[in-house]
VOPAGU-2260 file (C-alpha; in pm, 1 decimal, decimal comma):
REM VOPAGU-2260
SITE   aa  ch    i         X         Y         Z
SITE  MET   A    0     635,6    1226,1     302,6
SITE  PRO   A    1     304,2    1166,7     486,3
SITE  ALA   A    2     110,0    1482,6     549,3
SITE  GLY   A    3    -233,5    1599,0     576,4
SITE  LYS   A    4    -476,9    1684,6     855,0
SITE  PRO   A    5    -486,2    1338,5    1050,1
SITE  ILE   A    6     -76,6    1361,3    1071,9
SITE  SER   A    7    -111,6    1710,2    1164,4
SITE  ASP   A    8    -354,1    1634,3    1455,2
SITE  ALA   A    9    -160,3    1312,8    1547,3
SITE  GLU   A   10     188,6    1560,0    1581,6
SITE  THR   A   11      -1,4    1817,7    1763,8
SITE  TYR   A   12    -181,3    1577,1    2029,5
SITE  LEU   A   13     158,3    1375,7    2086,9
SITE  GLY   A   14     345,9    1679,8    2137,1
SITE  ARG   A   15      92,8    1789,3    2398,2
SITE  LYS   A   16     142,2    1454,8    2565,1
SITE  HIS   A   17     519,7    1463,8    2565,1
SITE  ASN   A   18     539,8    1470,7    2968,2
SITE  GLU   A   19     315,8    1138,8    2978,9
SITE  LEU   A   20     553,9     966,6    2717,1
SITE  SER   A   21     842,7    1059,8    2881,5
SITE  GLU   A   22     743,5     820,1    3165,9
SITE  PHE   A   23     797,6     526,5    2943,3
SITE  ASN   A   24    1120,4     408,4    2836,1
SITE  THR   A   25    1010,0     195,9    2499,3
SITE  LEU   A   26     679,3     145,1    2321,2
SITE  GLU   A   27     646,1    -198,0    2489,1
SITE  HIS   A   28     677,4     -27,1    2835,8
SITE  LEU   A   29     397,1     198,1    2742,2
SITE  ILE   A   30     185,4    -118,2    2601,2
SITE  LEU   A   31     239,7    -326,4    2943,8
SITE  GLU   A   32     226,5     -39,1    3192,5
SITE  GLY   A   33      34,9     250,3    3031,5
SITE  GLU   A   34    -325,1     134,5    3067,2
SITE  ASP   A   35    -288,8      91,2    3440,1
SITE  THR   A   36    -101,6     427,3    3505,5
SITE  LEU   A   37    -248,2     658,6    3272,0
SITE  GLU   A   38    -599,5     807,0    3248,1
SITE  SER   A   39    -788,3     589,6    3013,7
SITE  GLY   A   40    -876,5     874,4    2764,9
SITE  THR   A   41    -494,0     957,6    2755,7
SITE  TYR   A   42    -401,5     600,2    2694,3
SITE  GLY   A   43    -659,9     549,6    2409,3
SITE  GLY   A   44    -526,5     882,9    2242,9
SITE  LEU   A   45    -170,9     787,5    2257,8
SITE  ALA   A   46    -238,5     461,2    2098,8
SITE  HIS   A   47    -485,2     613,2    1844,2
SITE  HIS   A   48    -226,1     883,0    1732,8
SITE  LEU   A   49      76,5     682,6    1747,2
SITE  MET   A   50    -108,4     420,4    1514,9
SITE  ALA   A   51    -211,9     699,6    1271,1
SITE  ILE   A   52     149,0     790,2    1213,9
SITE  ARG   A   53     263,7     439,6    1208,9
SITE  SER   A   54       4,6     346,2     930,3
SITE  ALA   A   55      80,4     670,9     709,1
SITE  LEU   A   56     457,4     593,7     721,3
SITE  ALA   A   57     420,6     226,5     650,1
SITE  ARG   A   58     198,1     304,3     347,3
SITE  ALA   A   59     437,2     564,0     223,0
SITE  LEU   A   60     749,7     340,7     270,6
SITE  TRP   A   61     594,8      33,1     103,1
SITE  LYS   A   62     461,1     230,5    -178,5
SITE  ALA   A   63     824,5     324,2    -228,0
SITE  GLU   A   64     919,9     -15,4    -203,4
SITE  VAL   A   65    1095,8       6,8     121,4
SITE  TYR   A   66     953,7    -259,7     338,6
SITE  VAL   A   67    1030,9    -152,1     697,7
SITE  GLY   A   68     841,4    -382,6     942,1
SITE  VAL   A   69     593,9    -242,6    1158,5
SITE  SER   A   70     769,6    -340,4    1467,7
SITE  ILE   A   71    1033,6    -126,4    1380,3
SITE  ILE   A   72     826,7     180,7    1252,5
SITE  ASP   A   73     621,0     156,6    1601,3
SITE  GLU   A   74     948,2     207,1    1806,5
SITE  LEU   A   75    1098,4     459,7    1591,4
SITE  VAL   A   76     760,7     666,2    1596,1
SITE  PHE   A   77     733,2     630,9    1968,6
SITE  GLN   A   78    1098,6     734,8    2030,0
SITE  ALA   A   79    1058,0    1050,7    1785,7
SITE  ALA   A   80     733,9    1157,8    1964,0
SITE  LYS   A   81     958,7    1148,5    2303,9
SITE  ASN   A   82    1260,5    1294,8    2163,2
SITE  ASN   A   83    1145,1    1531,9    1888,5
SITE  PRO   A   84     782,5    1624,4    1966,4
SITE  GLY   A   85     596,8    1796,2    1676,6
SITE  ASN   A   86     835,6    1659,9    1411,2
SITE  ILE   A   87     788,0    1283,3    1436,8
SITE  VAL   A   88     747,8    1205,2    1072,5
SITE  HIS   A   89    1046,3    1391,7     951,2
SITE  GLU   A   90    1255,7    1222,9    1232,2
SITE  VAL   A   91    1164,8     882,0    1156,4
SITE  LEU   A   92    1249,8     937,3     789,8
SITE  SER   A   93    1570,6    1102,7     835,5
SITE  PHE   A   94    1670,2     813,3    1050,3
SITE  LEU   A   95    1557,5     545,1     793,1
SITE  THR   A   96    1753,0     745,4     522,9
SITE  THR   A   97    2065,8     767,3     742,2
SITE  SER   A   98    2042,9     397,2     805,7
SITE  ARG   A   99    2026,5     329,0     441,4
SITE  ALA   A  100    1674,4     126,4     489,0
SITE  GLY   A  101    1629,7     158,8     108,0
SITE  SER   A  102    1933,3     -52,1      37,9
SITE  PRO   A  103    1834,2    -341,6    -125,2
SITE  GLY   A  104    1864,1    -684,5      -4,3
SITE  PHE   A  105    1668,5   -1003,7    -134,2
SITE  VAL   A  106    1451,3   -1298,7     -37,6
SITE  LEU   A  107    1570,1   -1664,2    -168,6
SITE  TYR   A  108    1308,4   -1913,7    -209,6
SITE  PRO   A  109    1331,0   -2266,4    -346,8
SITE  LEU   A  110    1134,0   -2375,3    -676,0
SITE  HIS   A  111    1006,5   -2702,6    -776,2
SITE  GLY   A  112     998,8   -2855,3   -1126,9
SITE  PHE   A  113    1167,8   -2545,4   -1283,2
SITE  GLY   A  114    1457,3   -2583,4   -1539,8
SITE  ILE   A  115    1672,8   -2383,2   -1749,5
SITE  GLY   A  116    1736,6   -2469,7   -2113,0
SITE  THR   A  117    2040,3   -2647,9   -2213,7
SITE  ASP   A  118    2213,9   -2677,1   -2562,3
SITE  ALA   A  119    2237,5   -3060,9   -2561,0
SITE  PRO   A  120    2007,4   -3338,0   -2390,5
SITE  PHE   A  121    2110,0   -3401,2   -2046,3
SITE  GLN   A  122    2374,3   -3137,2   -2049,9
SITE  SER   A  123    2506,6   -3014,8   -1721,4
SITE  ARG   A  124    2621,1   -2673,5   -1765,6
SITE  ARG   A  125    2875,7   -2510,0   -1505,3
SITE  VAL   A  126    2545,9   -2482,2   -1265,0
SITE  SER   A  127    2745,2   -2203,7   -1053,0
SITE  GLN   A  128    2665,8   -1974,2   -1334,0
SITE  THR   A  129    2316,0   -2105,0   -1449,2
SITE  PHE   A  130    2064,9   -1848,3   -1375,3
SITE  LEU   A  131    1830,7   -1625,4   -1570,9
SITE  HIS   A  132    1814,5   -1262,6   -1484,7
SITE  PHE   A  133    1468,7   -1089,6   -1512,6
SITE  ARG   A  134    1594,4    -727,2   -1511,9
SITE  SER   A  135    1242,4    -553,9   -1515,1
SITE  MET   A  136    1137,3    -756,4   -1220,4
SITE  THR   A  137    1457,0    -765,8   -1024,6
SITE  MET   A  138    1454,9   -1129,3   -1006,3
SITE  CYS   A  139    1680,6   -1422,8   -1095,2
SITE  LEU   A  140    1582,9   -1799,8   -1147,8
SITE  ALA   A  141    1849,8   -2058,7   -1084,6
SITE  ALA   A  142    1918,6   -2438,6   -1157,0
SITE  GLN   A  143    1989,7   -2678,9    -864,1
SITE  THR   A  144    2352,4   -2729,6    -805,9
SITE  ASN   A  145    2360,0   -3031,2    -545,6
SITE  ASP   A  146    2667,7   -2880,7    -412,1
SITE  PHE   A  147    2726,2   -2599,4    -144,5
SITE  ASP   A  148    3036,3   -2423,7    -302,4
SITE  SER   A  149    2844,0   -2404,1    -637,4
SITE  THR   A  150    2524,7   -2287,5    -462,5
SITE  ARG   A  151    2751,7   -2028,0    -257,6
SITE  ARG   A  152    2880,0   -1874,5    -615,6
SITE  LEU   A  153    2544,1   -1889,5    -749,8
SITE  VAL   A  154    2389,1   -1690,5    -465,4
SITE  ALA   A  155    2669,0   -1433,2    -465,1
SITE  SER   A  156    2662,3   -1413,1    -838,6
SITE  MET   A  157    2279,6   -1333,9    -851,9
SITE  ALA   A  158    2299,2   -1102,2    -548,3
SITE  SER   A  159    2554,2    -911,1    -740,2
SITE  ARG   A  160    2355,3    -888,7   -1063,6
SITE  LEU   A  161    2058,5    -763,5    -893,6
SITE  GLY   A  162    2249,0    -483,4    -725,0
SITE  VAL   A  163    2206,4    -612,4    -356,1
SITE  ALA   A  164    2393,3    -362,7    -119,4
SITE  GLY   A  165    2678,6    -575,0      29,4
SITE  LYS   A  166    2823,8    -926,3      -5,3
SITE  VAL   A  167    2682,0   -1246,5      69,5
SITE  ASP   A  168    2922,7   -1404,8     366,7
SITE  ALA   A  169    3014,5   -1755,2     293,0
SITE  SER   A  170    3027,7   -1872,1     655,2
SITE  ASP   A  171    2715,8   -1735,2     705,8
SITE  LEU   A  172    2541,5   -1877,2     425,7
SITE  PHE   A  173    2715,0   -2239,4     510,2
SITE  HIS   A  174    2565,4   -2195,4     875,7
SITE  HIS   A  175    2232,3   -2149,5     733,8
SITE  THR   A  176    2241,2   -2427,0     475,9
SITE  SER   A  177    2364,1   -2661,8     730,3
SITE  ALA   A  178    2057,0   -2626,3     960,2
SITE  GLY   A  179    1785,6   -2841,6     949,2
SITE  ASN   A  180    1514,3   -2850,3     700,3
SITE  MET   A  181    1742,3   -2654,2     454,7
SITE  GLU   A  182    1848,2   -2949,5     185,0
SITE  TRP   A  183    1658,1   -2721,5     -68,1
SITE  MET   A  184    1936,5   -2481,1     -76,6
SITE  THR   A  185    2144,3   -2716,1    -263,8
SITE  SER   A  186    1905,2   -2972,0    -407,6
SITE  ASN   A  187    1636,4   -2720,0    -552,3
SITE  PRO   A  188    1613,1   -2459,8    -825,5
SITE  LEU   A  189    1625,2   -2113,7    -656,6
SITE  MET   A  190    1443,8   -1788,9    -702,6
SITE  MET   A  191    1588,7   -1458,3    -573,7
SITE  VAL   A  192    1410,6   -1145,7    -578,5
SITE  ARG   A  193    1565,0    -802,4    -471,0
SITE  LEU   A  194    1385,9    -601,6    -240,3
SITE  ALA   A  195    1467,7    -359,1      72,8
SITE  SER   A  196    1314,3    -524,9     358,4
SITE  HIS   A  197    1392,2    -492,4     737,9
SITE  THR   A  198    1216,4    -666,4    1013,1
SITE  GLY   A  199    1203,7    -662,5    1386,5
SITE  ALA   A  200    1008,4    -983,8    1441,2
SITE  TYR   A  201     936,9   -1318,5    1269,0
SITE  PHE   A  202     662,9   -1317,5    1009,5
SITE  GLU   A  203     563,2    -916,2     993,4
SITE  ASN   A  204     670,2    -903,7     644,3
SITE  GLN   A  205     596,9   -1260,0     527,5
SITE  PHE   A  206     305,3   -1159,7     343,8
SITE  ILE   A  207     500,2    -912,8     124,4
SITE  TYR   A  208     773,1   -1175,0      71,5
SITE  THR   A  209     494,1   -1440,2     -62,4
SITE  LEU   A  210     324,6   -1197,2    -265,3
SITE  LYS   A  211     663,6   -1083,9    -419,5
SITE  ILE   A  212     706,6   -1467,4    -484,8
SITE  ARG   A  213     385,1   -1526,5    -644,6
SITE  VAL   A  214     394,1   -1238,2    -865,8
SITE  SER   A  215     768,2   -1315,1    -992,1
SITE  SER   A  216     625,8   -1686,1   -1043,9
SITE  VAL   A  217     355,1   -1562,9   -1260,4
SITE  LEU   A  218     582,6   -1345,5   -1483,0
SITE  ALA   A  219     796,7   -1661,6   -1556,7
SITE  ALA   A  220     496,1   -1862,5   -1639,9
SITE  MET   A  221     349,1   -1622,5   -1862,4
SITE  LEU   A  222     676,5   -1550,8   -2052,9
SITE  TYR   A  223     682,0   -1944,7   -2095,1
SITE  ALA   A  224     320,0   -1948,7   -2218,6
SITE  LEU   A  225     366,3   -1670,0   -2478,0
SITE  ALA   A  226     677,2   -1821,4   -2588,0
SITE  ALA   A  227     545,1   -2185,8   -2628,2
SITE  ASP   A  228     239,2   -2045,0   -2797,8
SITE  ARG   A  229     476,5   -1968,9   -3096,7
SITE  GLY   A  230     655,5   -2291,5   -3084,4
SITE  LYS   A  231     940,5   -2161,2   -2870,4
SITE  LYS   A  232     983,9   -2437,7   -2589,0
SITE  VAL   A  233    1245,6   -2599,6   -2434,6
SITE  GLY   A  234    1279,6   -2957,5   -2512,9
SITE  THR   A  235    1191,5   -3229,4   -2257,1
SITE  PHE   A  236    1553,7   -3351,3   -2240,5
SITE  HIS   A  237    1709,2   -3007,3   -2304,7
SITE  THR   A  238    1659,0   -2885,1   -1950,0
SITE  THR   A  239    1843,5   -2882,7   -1626,4
SITE  ALA   A  240    1489,4   -3015,5   -1473,5
SITE  ARG   A  241    1636,3   -3356,9   -1620,8
SITE  VAL   A  242    1981,1   -3331,8   -1497,0
SITE  ASN   A  243    2090,9   -3418,3   -1147,3
SITE  ASN   A  244    1741,0   -3356,7   -1008,9
SITE  TRP   A  245    1714,9   -3445,8    -651,0
SITE  GLU   A  246    1469,1   -3160,6    -545,5
SITE  THR   A  247    1271,8   -3177,2    -231,4
SITE  LEU   A  248     912,9   -3056,4    -120,3
SITE  ASP   A  249    1060,3   -3057,7     241,6
SITE  ILE   A  250    1063,4   -2682,8     259,4
SITE  HIS   A  251     983,2   -2495,6     582,7
SITE  HIS   A  252    1213,0   -2187,8     563,2
SITE  TYR   A  253    1311,3   -1900,8     324,0
SITE  LEU   A  254    1606,8   -1700,5     341,3
SITE  VAL   A  255    1629,6   -1325,7     364,8
SITE  GLY   A  256    1921,5   -1105,5     334,0
SITE  GLU   A  257    1881,9    -764,3     476,2
SITE  ALA   A  258    2136,1    -475,7     374,7
SITE  ARG   A  259    2322,2    -316,3     671,3
SITE  GLU   A  260    2399,1      32,0     777,8
SITE  LYS   A  261    2757,8      24,6     617,4
SITE  LYS   A  262    2765,7     -74,4     273,6
SITE  SER   A  263    3085,5    -254,0     316,7
SITE  ASP   A  264    2903,0    -478,7     552,2
SITE  ALA   A  265    2790,9    -820,6     447,7
SITE  VAL   A  266    2401,2    -854,8     424,3
SITE  GLU   A  267    2257,3   -1006,8     735,6
SITE  LEU   A  268    2097,4   -1336,9     646,6
SITE  ARG   A  269    1809,4   -1452,6     830,3
SITE  ARG   A  270    1646,8   -1817,6     796,5
SITE  VAL   A  271    1284,7   -1755,1     854,0
SITE  PRO   A  272    1021,2   -2044,7     909,0
SITE  MET   A  273     730,2   -2019,1     694,0
SITE  ASN   A  274     414,0   -1949,3     860,7
SITE  VAL   A  275     157,8   -2125,6     634,2
SITE  ALA   A  276      23,7   -2454,3     561,5
SITE  ALA   A  277     218,1   -2719,7     403,2
SITE  LEU   A  278     -23,7   -2737,3      71,1
SITE  GLU   A  279      42,0   -2351,2      42,4
SITE  LEU   A  280     415,3   -2424,5      67,2
SITE  ALA   A  281     412,6   -2671,3    -191,4
SITE  ARG   A  282     212,5   -2432,3    -440,2
SITE  LEU   A  283     441,0   -2144,2    -363,5
SITE  SER   A  284     761,2   -2347,3    -477,9
SITE  ASP   A  285     582,6   -2523,3    -781,1
SITE  LEU   A  286     707,4   -2351,2   -1114,4
SITE  THR   A  287     688,6   -2658,0   -1339,6
SITE  LEU   A  288     825,5   -2504,7   -1664,3
SITE  SER   A  289    1181,7   -2470,2   -1838,0
SITE  LEU   A  290    1302,0   -2128,9   -1996,3
SITE  SER   A  291    1631,4   -2054,2   -2186,0
SITE  ALA   A  292    1809,5   -1731,6   -2202,0
SITE  GLU   A  293    1781,2   -1764,7   -2582,9
SITE  THR   A  294    1396,4   -1761,3   -2564,1
SITE  LEU   A  295    1408,4   -1432,3   -2300,8
SITE  ARG   A  296    1636,3   -1261,7   -2568,6
SITE  LEU   A  297    1383,0   -1304,7   -2825,6
SITE  SER   A  298    1240,3    -942,4   -2915,4
SITE  TYR   A  299     880,7   -1020,7   -2867,7
SITE  VAL   A  300     941,7   -1190,2   -2522,4
SITE  ARG   A  301    1174,0    -900,7   -2436,0
SITE  ASN   A  302     886,8    -665,0   -2494,7
SITE  ALA   A  303     616,7    -883,7   -2329,0
SITE  GLN   A  304     854,6    -894,8   -2016,3
SITE  ARG   A  305     851,6    -520,9   -1986,4
SITE  ARG   A  306     470,3    -472,7   -2026,6
SITE  LEU   A  307     403,7    -771,1   -1806,3
SITE  THR   A  308     633,5    -670,8   -1521,5
SITE  GLN   A  309     457,6    -333,7   -1538,8
SITE  ALA   A  310     125,5    -472,3   -1526,4
SITE  LEU   A  311     221,0    -706,5   -1245,9
SITE  LYS   A  312     391,6    -444,4   -1032,3
SITE  LEU   A  313      83,3    -217,9   -1053,5
SITE  VAL   A  314    -139,0    -518,4    -925,8
SITE  GLU   A  315     118,6    -592,9    -651,6
SITE  ALA   A  316     120,8    -229,0    -546,3
SITE  GLY   A  317    -240,8    -210,7    -533,0
SITE  HIS   A  318    -284,9    -544,5    -341,0
SITE  LEU   A  319     -40,5    -414,2     -62,8
SITE  GLU   A  320    -214,1     -74,1     -50,5
SITE  TYR   A  321    -570,0    -179,8     -56,8
SITE  VAL   A  322    -563,5    -565,1      55,0
SITE  ASN   A  323    -273,9    -608,0     291,8
SITE  THR   A  324    -302,4    -279,5     480,8
SITE  ALA   A  325    -629,8    -124,6     623,1
SITE  SER   A  326    -853,4      58,3     348,4
SITE  ASN   A  327   -1195,3     175,1     324,7
SITE  ASP   A  328   -1187,0     165,2     -43,7
SITE  ARG   A  329   -1418,3    -153,8     -61,1
SITE  VAL   A  330   -1401,1    -139,4    -477,3
SITE  ARG   A  331   -1032,6    -150,8    -496,2
SITE  ARG   A  332    -990,8    -395,4    -208,1
SITE  LYS   A  333   -1227,0    -640,0    -388,7
SITE  VAL   A  334   -1083,4    -592,3    -742,8
SITE  PHE   A  335    -723,8    -627,7    -653,5
SITE  ALA   A  336    -799,8    -928,5    -440,7
SITE  ARG   A  337    -970,5   -1097,3    -732,3
SITE  VAL   A  338    -688,1   -1035,8    -982,1
SITE  VAL   A  339    -432,3   -1152,8    -740,8
SITE  THR   A  340    -655,0   -1471,4    -691,2
SITE  ALA   A  341    -683,7   -1515,1   -1066,1
SITE  LEU   A  342    -303,7   -1501,8   -1080,5
SITE  ASP   A  343    -282,4   -1789,0    -805,2
SITE  TRP   A  344    -512,8   -2019,1   -1002,5
SITE  TYR   A  345    -331,0   -1937,2   -1345,5
SITE  ARG   A  346       3,0   -2033,0   -1170,9
SITE  GLN   A  347    -168,8   -2345,2   -1062,9
SITE  SER   A  348    -249,6   -2441,6   -1427,6
SITE  PHE   A  349     154,4   -2497,0   -1467,1
SITE  SER   A  350     182,8   -2722,9   -1156,9
SITE  ALA   A  351     366,9   -3055,1   -1197,6
SITE  ARG   A  352     114,4   -3220,3    -929,4
SITE  THR   A  353    -166,3   -3114,2   -1200,4
SITE  THR   A  354    -320,1   -3321,5   -1433,6
SITE  ASP   A  355    -455,9   -3196,1   -1759,5
SITE  ASP   A  356    -797,0   -3207,9   -1613,8
SITE  GLU   A  357    -691,7   -3016,6   -1289,0
SITE  ALA   A  358    -495,8   -2756,4   -1516,1
SITE  VAL   A  359    -803,8   -2715,1   -1734,4
SITE  VAL   A  360   -1017,6   -2654,5   -1415,2
SITE  ALA   A  361    -749,6   -2400,6   -1270,7
SITE  LEU   A  362    -709,6   -2209,5   -1596,7
SITE  ALA   A  363   -1107,0   -2183,0   -1632,3
SITE  VAL   A  364   -1133,4   -2043,3   -1271,9
SITE  ALA   A  365    -852,0   -1805,0   -1348,8
SITE  PHE   A  366   -1045,8   -1667,2   -1653,4
SITE  GLU   A  367   -1349,3   -1636,3   -1464,0
SITE  THR   A  368   -1179,6   -1464,2   -1148,4
SITE  LEU   A  369   -1031,6   -1200,1   -1384,9
SITE  LEU   A  370   -1292,2   -1119,0   -1587,2
SITE  THR   A  371   -1632,7   -1142,7   -1374,5
SITE  ASP   A  372   -1736,5    -979,9   -1060,1
SITE  SER   A  373   -1920,1   -1281,9    -914,3
SITE  TYR   A  374   -2087,0   -1607,0   -1007,9
SITE  ALA   A  375   -2400,7   -1578,6   -1219,8
SITE  SER   A  376   -2548,3   -1741,0   -1490,7
SITE  GLY   A  377   -2409,3   -1719,1   -1849,8
SITE  VAL   A  378   -2066,4   -1709,7   -1732,0
SITE  ALA   A  379   -1916,1   -1870,7   -2009,9
SITE  ALA   A  380   -2057,0   -1601,0   -2262,0
SITE  ARG   A  381   -1946,0   -1340,8   -2040,9
SITE  VAL   A  382   -1611,8   -1461,9   -2018,3
SITE  LYS   A  383   -1573,0   -1485,2   -2405,8
SITE  ARG   A  384   -1736,4   -1168,6   -2454,9
SITE  ARG   A  385   -1494,1    -980,5   -2233,7
SITE  LEU   A  386   -1197,5   -1177,6   -2352,1
SITE  ARG   A  387   -1268,8   -1016,7   -2688,5
SITE  ILE   A  388   -1276,9    -691,3   -2522,7
SITE  CYS   A  389    -938,3    -728,1   -2380,9
SITE  LEU   A  390    -790,7    -883,5   -2706,6
SITE  LYS   A  391    -916,1    -625,7   -2934,1
SITE  GLY   A  392    -666,6    -532,2   -3205,5
SITE  ARG   A  393    -435,9    -826,4   -3138,4
SITE  ARG   A  394    -349,3   -1080,7   -3412,0
SITE  GLY   A  395    -505,5   -1418,1   -3361,4
SITE  ILE   A  396    -814,3   -1332,6   -3157,6
SITE  ASP   A  397   -1028,6   -1576,2   -3296,3
SITE  GLU   A  398    -793,9   -1872,6   -3230,2
SITE  TYR   A  399    -748,6   -1731,8   -2863,6
SITE  THR   A  400   -1093,1   -1693,4   -2798,3
SITE  ASP   A  401   -1170,3   -2059,7   -2942,2
SITE  ALA   A  402    -872,0   -2173,2   -2711,1
SITE  VAL   A  403   -1044,8   -2042,8   -2417,2
SITE  ASN   A  404   -1365,5   -2180,6   -2515,6
SITE  SER   A  405   -1207,6   -2510,4   -2551,5
SITE  VAL   A  406   -1099,1   -2491,1   -2174,1
SITE  MET   A  407   -1458,1   -2374,0   -2055,9
SITE  GLU   A  408   -1630,4   -2648,9   -2234,5
SITE  ALA   A  409   -1381,3   -2871,1   -2068,4
SITE  ARG   A  410   -1409,7   -2758,4   -1733,9
SITE  GLY   A  411   -1795,8   -2796,3   -1765,2
SITE  GLU   A  412   -1767,4   -3136,6   -1852,0
SITE  ILE   A  413   -1513,6   -3199,0   -1574,9
SITE  VAL   A  414   -1731,3   -3055,3   -1324,0
SITE  HIS   A  415   -2039,7   -3267,7   -1411,0
SITE  ASN   A  416   -1851,9   -3591,0   -1504,8
SITE  GLY   A  417   -1547,5   -3601,1   -1330,1
SITE  SER   A  418   -1329,6   -3608,4   -1641,2
SITE  THR   A  419   -1348,7   -3507,3   -2022,0
SITE  VAL   A  420   -1278,5   -3636,8   -2368,5
SITE  LYS   A  421   -1263,5   -3283,9   -2507,5
SITE  GLU   A  422    -940,9   -3144,0   -2626,0
SITE  ALA   A  423    -842,9   -2840,4   -2457,8
SITE  GLU   A  424    -566,5   -2604,9   -2602,6
SITE  ILE   A  425    -431,2   -2518,1   -2269,6
SITE  ILE   A  426    -101,1   -2354,9   -2373,1
SITE  LYS   A  427    -276,1   -2120,6   -2623,6
SITE  ALA   A  428    -550,9   -2030,1   -2334,9
SITE  GLN   A  429    -257,9   -1960,5   -2106,1
SITE  ALA   A  430    -108,1   -1737,6   -2352,8
SITE  ALA   A  431    -432,7   -1560,4   -2402,0
SITE  PHE   A  432    -467,5   -1522,2   -2014,4
SITE  ALA   A  433    -142,3   -1343,1   -2022,6
SITE  LEU   A  434    -240,2   -1096,6   -2285,1
SITE  CYS   A  435    -596,1   -1037,8   -2112,0
SITE  PHE   A  436    -425,9    -975,5   -1781,6
SITE  GLU   A  437    -227,8    -720,4   -1930,0
SITE  ASP   A  438    -519,8    -542,2   -2073,0
SITE  VAL   A  439    -710,0    -556,6   -1730,1
SITE  ALA   A  440    -430,9    -430,1   -1550,7
SITE  GLY   A  441    -368,0    -134,2   -1788,2
SITE  ARG   A  442    -723,0     -40,3   -1690,4
SITE  LEU   A  443    -707,7     -57,5   -1326,5
SITE  PRO   A  444    -589,5     324,6   -1284,7
SITE  ASN   A  445    -948,1     404,2   -1415,6
SITE  LEU   A  446   -1131,0     205,8   -1187,3
SITE  GLY   A  447   -1440,9     382,2   -1053,7
SITE  ASN   A  448   -1593,7     386,6    -702,9
SITE  ASN   A  449   -1904,0     181,6    -779,7
SITE  LEU   A  450   -1913,1    -153,2    -591,7
SITE  ASP   A  451   -2167,5    -280,1    -840,8
SITE  ARG   A  452   -1982,3    -493,5   -1113,6
SITE  PRO   A  453   -1672,3    -306,0   -1104,6
SITE  ILE   A  454   -1488,3    -535,8   -1350,4
SITE  GLY   A  455   -1768,0    -523,7   -1580,0
SITE  ARG   A  456   -1775,3    -145,7   -1560,4
SITE  LEU   A  457   -1403,7    -135,5   -1612,3
SITE  LEU   A  458   -1421,8    -342,2   -1932,9
SITE  GLY   A  459   -1739,5    -149,6   -2047,0
SITE  ASP   A  460   -1956,8    -439,9   -2050,5
SITE  VAL   A  461   -2252,2    -412,6   -1796,4
């Protein structure tokens, strides 16, 4: 529960101004008319202290992975300040608990290029049951169906597997699927990520959804790279990506399922337009790789999934706390922003619309962003040195280092000549990045407060 002197001061101030607050029915009423009817100092004080409690509640809720939109929190704080002065935080949390705000729903987003391994070439499995469950990340990845009835069963199965509170109503799903620009619901592979989200306005939680999608995609990419590095790749023609593939990039919306107050009620489905550029939409959906259930059952892949999920969730939480919300911690804001940017570049190296040269550049940028603090001469040597620090004690460190070095050299030639004839060991370098990221993320709790070369200091290389 949020506490401390700023919260105590805010509760006290708002309690003293109870009569002034009672003049307004809603927060919107206060915003529209308060500045004209209240003294300027009173209006400013109310805004400041309401915002202080709202921000503290949002941080606490999001840290607990209960993503209540700020528009909802704002109104709850305002009403609690009117009706239960001096006990605002407790009143809001009690209401959210009673309303089952922590009950999980989901976000459903289309993918492009993803496939699930099959036993025989060009085999069409029962697509309504073809999905992979990543338990630690609370995510499912599914093959395309090209049929609404199969999609309906698929979405219901994934939601059930993820423990979503409430069923998915078939008629509601059909309504949204039949709407414009929703062909991807049946023609594309799908990603479903479990999360407890409640919004009062379009777009306010979009940064949370997109971060979840980015992080979840990275987990799949890293597991693919680690398995492929050991020769465990799905055959080119043994994947659903090659069967009845009519996937589209005409993607303008995602689907959110929010749990309702009664557990017996179906989830509330919302078709939400994406408020990002077309190129970003394409990149967000791009996951050009194939995984099989057999690969995910391998012991080293299961262990990697557990470790990498822990690392990715730590980075996700840090990004939400220090980058997506107001924070005065410049060191953590800088480092978590760089790490997530590195993950974006890493994911781009798997893109279907990326040539080998572009994959090399994206992967090289990912390593530089992850392992350095800023651009400076000697970057290749610095990356190589810090890579060895991250991989210390692992088998095959020389092979991983050579692979990354081949990528860095090829990138240099591409930048200066426009192309390269050098052979870059992309898959092994992608696997090396996954292992390197795991080590860096494991060190982040020990991040200091010195803004001068924080990543170098974190790795003991300054």
